[in-house]
N, C-alpha and C positions, 0 to 999 in steps of 0.2 A: 753268517759263518761260513768258513770256507772248511772243507771235508778233504783230508789226505789219505790215500791208503797205501798201504806197503803189501804189495803183491810179488808173489814169484815162488821159486821151490824153497823147498826146506834148507836148513842151514847156509841161508845167504844174507842173514843178518836184518830179517825183517823186526824180529821183537827187539834187538839191540837198538836198532836205526830208530825205530819207534820211541824208544825211551831217550835217545839222545836228542832226537827232536821236541820231545815233551820239555826236557831239560832246558834246552835252548830257547825255544819260542813260546812255552807255556800252552795254555789251553786245557784241553781235556783228552786223556789218551785211553782207547778201549783195547783190551787184550785179546786173546784167542780164546773163544769159549772152550773150542775142543779140547785143550790142555785139562781145562776145568771140568769137562765131561771124562776124560779116559780118568783124571783123579780120584772122581766120585765113581768110576763104573770100571774097576779093574779087572778087565778081560777084552778078549779080542772084540773089537768094534765091527758092527756087521751092518748091512746096507739099510736094515732098519733103523738104525742109529742116526742116520744123516739129517732127517728130518727135524730130530730133537736138538742134534748139534746146530744146525741152520736157524732153527728156531731161538734157540739159545743166544746165538751171535746177534741176530735181530734185536732180540730183548736188549741186549747190552747196548747195542748201536742206539736204539730208538730211548733209551733213557740218558745216554748223554746227547744226543740231539735234542730232547726235550729243554736240557739245560741250556740251549744256545750259546755255546762258547762262542769265539772269536775263530778258535782255531779246534778242529776236531780231529785227531790223529787216530786211525785205525789201525791196528796190527795185520788184520785181515779184514776180509769181507765174503760174502755168499760165493765169490768167483772160487775162492779156494776151496769152499764144502763140494762146490761143483764138480771141479776137476779130480780131486782126491776121490769123490764117490766114482766118478768113471774111470779112474785109476785102478783104484782097489777093488771094485766091484762090476765094471763094466756096464754100471746103469745111474742114474740119477733122478731122485724126485722131479717131477715134470714141473712144480710150483716154484723151485728155487731161480731159474731164470728169469722169468716174468718179474719175481718180486725185487730182485736185484736191478732188472733194468727199471723199475718205477723210482729207484732213488737217485739221488743226483750226489756225484762225487766230483770235485773239481780239480784232484791230481791224482794218479796213479802213478807210484813210485816202484817200478818195476824193477826187481833185483835180479840180476843175473848170478848163474852158480858159478861162472867162472872165477879164477884167481882169488879165490876163498876156500878154505878146508872144511870138509865135511865133519861135523861134530856130532858123535852118539850123545842122544840125552835121554834114552830110554823111550822115547815116542817116535823116534824117526824111524823111516825104513828104506831111505833111497840113498845108500852110501854110494852108487856108482854114478859117476859125473854123467854118465849119458841119460841115465832119469832124470835127474835134476834140469839139464837141457831140455827133454822133450817136455818137462812140466812148464818150464820157462817159455819155451816156443807156444804150446798151448795157451798159456796166459796172456801173452804177447798176442796171438792170433784172436782171441775172444775180443781183447782190448780195442785192436785194431778194427775188427768187423763192427763192433758195436759203437765205433767214433766216441771212445773214451778217451779223456785227457791223460797223456802218460810222458813218464820220463823214464828211460833206461838208465839204471845205476849200476855200474861196473868198478872194476878196480880192487884194490886192496881195502883194506877197513878205513884208513884214513879218506882215501878218495872217495868212498863211497859218500862219508859222511860230508864231505865238503860239496859233491854233486847234492845231495840230499839238502843241505842247509841251503843252497844256492837256489834249488827250484822251489823250496817254501818261501825264500825272500821274496823271489820274481812273483809268486801267487801272492803274498800277502801285498806288495807294493799296490 
C-alpha cells in the first residue's frame, strides 16, 4: 500500500487534487474530518475540539488503511490539525505529533498558496496570502525536520494536476 497525503494551506486545491488523483489512479480517498465535525457542530471551534477532530481523522484513516488498498489518498492528516491548533489557539494537544510520527506516509504533496485564488467556502479563515504562505512554510518546515517524503506543488490548476500526477506515477512505479 502506498499512502499519499495532500498538505498545505486552505484554498490551495487539496480536496480538488485528492479527487483528481482518486479519479485517475483509483485506490481509496479519505476526506477531511474537520469539515464533517464543523457541519455536525455549527459553532465556533475551540481548542478542546482539536483532540476530537484529530481522533476522527485518525479513525477515518485507520478504517481506510485496514482495507489495504494499493493506493490510499489522504486529503489531510494530523499535521494540519497540529498547525491549525497552533494558528488558531496558540497551543496543540501534546499527543498529536507523536501519533503522526508513528505512521508511515510515502509521499506528501505540499501545495503552495501561490498562483491560485483564495475561495471562501464558509469554513475558511485565511483570505490573506501572507497567512496562507506562513501555513505553507510551517508545513514545509515540519516535513523537512521530520524527513518526510515531499513534493512541492505549484502553479495554476492544470500545472498542479500535472505535477501531482507525475509524482504519484513515480511513486507507483
